[in-house]
N, C-alpha and C positions, 0 to 999 in steps of 0.2 A: 503494500500498500504505502503510493506517496502522501508525501507533507501536504498537497492539496488534498486526493482523497482523504486523508484524516480529518482536516478541516469540515473539510462538506461531509464527511458524514456525524461530527461534533455540532453542525448548525446548530440553530432554533430553542427550539423549548425541550427537546428530550429530555424526556427523565433518564436521571442517572439512579437515582437513589430514593427508596420510599420507606419512612419511620414504622418500620412492624409495631404494633399494640402493645407488644410486652416490652417494649422502651419507652413505653410513654410516661412510666412512672418513675423512672430513671432522670428523665428531664426535668422531671419539678424541682428536684435538689438544686438549688444554686450551687455553680462550677467555682465561684468565689467568693469576694469577700461582699455582704449586702450592704447597701446606703442609699437614706433616702434623702442625702443634699446635695446635690451636684457640682458646690463650690467645694467640699470637703474632700469627693471624690475624686476633683481634678486637681487639688492638693498633690495625691496620691500619683498621678501619671507624668513618665515621665518622657516616655515613648510616644510613638506613634497611638491616636486615639481614634479607635473605629466603635462606633455608635452602632446596634443593632434598636429598631424601632422608632417610632414619631414621638413618644412623649419622653423616651429619653434624650435623640436629638433636640429635640425642644428644649429642653432642661439645660445642656451643653450651651447650645445658644443663645439662651435667657442670663446664663453665668459669663458669657463673652465668648465661649470656645467654640471654634467650626472644628466640628471631628475632622480629621484626614481621610475616613471613607465614613459614612452614615447610608445606611438601607434604611427605608422606608415604605411601607403600603398604603397610608391614609386609613390604617387601624390600629384599634386597639382592644385589647382582651374582644374580639372579635366584631368591635362595634366602630362604623364612624368614628375617626377623633373630633376632636369640638373644630369650629371653624378658623380659631384664631390659631391652634396648633398646627391645620394642615397649611394654613400661607403663610405663618413663618416658616416650617419645612419645605415648602413647594416650594418655594420662589429660589431654592437652591439647588433642585432637582438638577442634575446634567445629564444624568444616563437613565436607562432605561432595561428592564429584565423582565423574565414569566418565571414566575418558581408558584405551582399550586401549592396548598395546603399541604404540608405531614411529607413532604418530595424535597428532594434537590435535583435542580436541571442543570443541564449544558451552559444556558445560556446565564443562568447567574452564576454558577460555578466559574465562567470565565469573566464575565463581566465584573465579579469580587478582584481576579487577579487582575486585571487590568486596573482598576481605581486602585489598589495598593502599588501598584508599580508607579501609578502619575506623580510628577513633583505639584500636584495645586487639591484642592479637597475635591473631593468628590462625593455627590449625594446620587446615590441611586433609587429610582422611583419600583419597587417591585410591586409587580400584576401578579397577584397573589397572597403570598405570605413570604415575610421574613426571617421567620423567627431560628430556622433550622440554621440559616446563614451564619449565625454566631458559632458552629462547630467548624466549618471549612474556615470561617476566618481565623479561629485560633490555630488549626492547624498551620497554616500558613503566612500567616503574619509574624513581624519579627521578634527576637530573643526582648523584653523589655514594653511590648505595645501591651497596651490596653484595650481590649474586649470588653464593651460596658452593652448589656443587653435587662430588659425587664423581667423582672418577677414580678407578677398579677399580685396587685392588692397588697406588697411587702416594699418596692423598690426596686433601688437598678441594683444589678449584680457585676462588679470588676473582679475581672482576671487578669493579671499581669500574666502574658505569653513567657512558657520558660519551657525547659524540655518536659518535666514533672507533668503538667496538666496539659503539653501539646500530645501525648504518649498516653493521657487517661482518653481524650476527645477521639485520637486516633483507634482505640481499642471499641469505642463506643459506635464510632462511623462503621468500622466495619463490620459490626454488628445489624448495618440496617440491609435492603434487601434491595437487590438491582446489581446494574454491573459494575463492580466495587473496580474492574480492571480500568476502566474507560473513565470512571469517575477520579482513580488515584493521578493518572495520568493526568487528567484536564489540570486537576487542581494543583499537582507539583512541576506542572510545565514540561514537561516531556512531547516532543513533536511540537512544540511553539516555535514562532519565528525570532528568529535573534534580531 
C-alpha cells in the first residue's frame, strides 16, 4: 500500500474504536486531580494546555488563558451549552472534526494530531462528542502537558502527562473494540507526511 493509498483509506469520519459497555464505569473515575477553580488549576499548568469540553474551555478563557488545543461540541452533559458559553467558545473555532458518541474516528484522531503540531492555539469543533478524545490526547501530548476534561457535576480533571498516566491510558484504549492497528498508526504518526 502506498502512502497515498493509506491516506485515502484513513480519510473521512471512519470509525476506528468504540467504547465497550464494560469500560464505561472505569471512565467515570477521574484520571487526575479534581479542581473546581480554573485559576487555581492554571497555576499548576507548566506545559501545553489541552482542554476537552466546552465548559472547561470557557472557564480557561474566562481566566485569561487560551488553551493550546481545545475540543468542543457545543454540549455539556448531553445538553446544549448556554448561549454565553457557546458564543465565547465558538468564536475561536478554527477546525472541525466528526466523532460520534462513544467512538474515536480517523477524522478526530488526525485533527487532534494536527492541532498538537500547530504553533498557534487551535479550537476543534467536534460534530458528535469530544469526551473520549481526552484519552488519545493524553497518549500523544508531550511530557508535562496538561490535559483537562470535565467531570460531570464535580469539576475539572487535570492530568499532567507523563510515562505512567500515558501507559495507563494506552492500556485502557487497547481494550476498546475496533481497528486497533489503524488507530495506533494514525495516532502515533506512522505513514504521516513529513
